[in-house]
C-alpha positions as CSV (number, residue, x, y, z in Angstrom):
1,T,-30.5,21.0,-37.6
2,K,-30.2,17.2,-37.8
3,P,-27.0,15.6,-36.8
4,H,-24.9,13.7,-39.4
5,L,-23.3,11.3,-36.9
6,T,-24.5,9.6,-34.1
7,G,-23.1,7.3,-31.2
8,N,-19.3,7.9,-30.7
9,P,-17.0,8.4,-33.7
10,L,-13.7,8.0,-31.6
11,L,-11.0,5.7,-32.4
12,I,-8.7,4.7,-29.9
13,I,-4.9,3.7,-31.5
14,S,-2.2,2.0,-29.8
15,L,0.8,0.0,-30.4
16,K,0.2,-3.8,-31.8
17,D,2.7,-5.2,-29.1
18,K,0.6,-3.7,-26.1
19,D,-2.6,-5.3,-24.6
20,P,-5.5,-4.2,-26.9
21,L,-7.6,-0.9,-25.7
22,T,-11.0,-1.2,-26.9
23,T,-13.1,0.8,-24.7
24,V,-13.0,4.4,-22.7
25,A,-12.8,2.3,-19.6
26,D,-9.3,0.8,-20.9
27,L,-7.7,4.2,-20.8
28,A,-7.8,4.5,-17.2
29,G,-4.4,5.0,-15.6
30,K,-2.9,5.3,-19.2
31,T,-1.3,8.5,-21.0
32,V,-3.5,9.5,-24.2
33,V,-2.5,11.7,-26.6
34,V,-5.2,13.9,-28.7
35,N,-5.2,16.8,-31.3
36,E,-6.1,19.9,-29.4
37,G,-9.5,21.3,-30.1
38,Y,-10.8,18.4,-31.7
39,V,-13.8,16.3,-30.7
40,A,-11.6,13.8,-29.2
41,D,-9.9,16.4,-26.8
42,S,-13.2,17.6,-25.7
43,Y,-14.6,14.1,-25.1
44,M,-11.5,12.9,-23.4
45,S,-11.1,15.9,-21.0
46,E,-14.3,14.7,-19.1
47,Q,-13.2,11.3,-18.6
48,P,-11.8,10.7,-15.1
49,S,-8.4,8.8,-14.5
50,I,-6.2,9.3,-17.8
51,D,-3.4,11.5,-18.4
52,L,-4.2,13.7,-21.2
53,V,-1.6,15.3,-23.5
54,R,-3.1,17.5,-26.0
55,L,-0.9,18.3,-29.1
56,S,-1.0,21.5,-30.7
57,S,-0.5,20.1,-33.9
58,A,-3.5,18.6,-36.1
59,L,-1.2,15.9,-37.7
60,V,-2.4,12.2,-37.3
61,S,1.4,11.5,-37.5
62,D,2.2,13.5,-34.2
63,G,-0.1,11.4,-32.3
64,I,1.4,8.0,-34.0
65,L,5.0,9.4,-33.3
66,A,4.2,10.0,-29.5
67,L,2.9,6.2,-29.5
68,Q,6.1,5.0,-31.1
69,S,8.4,7.2,-28.9
70,G,6.6,5.9,-25.6
71,R,5.3,9.4,-24.5
72,A,1.7,7.9,-24.9
73,D,0.0,4.8,-24.3
74,A,-3.0,5.7,-26.6
75,F,-3.8,8.3,-29.4
76,V,-7.7,9.0,-29.6
């Protein structure tokens, strides 16, 4: 088979009133929310120094709500 995507297809979302998070290294020491079972979950679970929170819901809106409520610093 031939891959359709190459590189890192992940996107880091954070609130605009916080310091920008533009690389995975910026997530060190932060609480990061992912949707359980997706590529972001697999990739972020291998990253050291982050507090990973897995959401059982596949809804992007649940990740945004976690940011807005202060439960997370970033959603990947």
